[in-house]
N, C-alpha and C positions, 0 to 999 in steps of 0.2 A: 319405313318400309325397306325391305331388303330384297335384292335379286340375287339368287344363287346360280352360279354357272357350273357346267359339267366338270370343270377343273377344280371345283370346290372353292373358288374365289367368290367374293361377295361385293356387290355394289349397294351402298346404303343411301337412301334419299330422305331428306327432311324438308317438310313443307310447313309454312305458317298457317294460321287460321284462315287466311285469305286464299289459300291454294297456291301460293307462290313458292317455288323451289328456293330454299335457303342454303342447303348444303348437299353436296354430292360426294360421298366417300367412294373412291375408285377402287377397283379390284387390286391395284398395286399399292394401296395404302394412301395414296395422295388424296387431298381434299380440295374440292372447288367450292367457293362460297359466293353467294349472290345477295345483294342488298337492294332495297326498293324505297322509294320515297313514300310520303303519307298518302298519296293518291294511287299508289300501285305501280308506278313506272320503275323499271330497273335502272338503278343509278350506278351500280358497279358490279363487276364480277372479278373474282380472284382465282387464278388457275392453281393447279397443284404445285406449282413452283413459286408461288407468291407474286406472280406478275398480275398487276391490277389494270383492268380496263374500266374506264369511266364513261358514262352516258349523260349527256346534257340535253335538257328539254326546254322548249320555249313555253310561254304562258298558256298556249292553247293545246299543248300536248304533243307537239311535233318534235321528233328527234332532230336536234340541230348540230350536234357534234359528238364524235366518239374520240376519246383520248386513249390512245394505245399505251401499253406498258413502256414503250420507248419514248413517250412524250409526243410522238407524231399524232396529228389529228386527221380526221376524215369526216 
């Protein structure tokens, strides 16, 4: 699916069969990517500069840690 803006730039969105956003092509040409585990939880997102953020979940589906591109956690 694409979204066209008045300045003729376009944002393209790609979803998988589960309705999860996999890729977002930005109007400036950058691409953001998203990955999910087998049960649908987001496990990583990569921004248009290649910076990777990772998400860690416990066995009952609670988000327990976010690992930022710098390696810092929260």
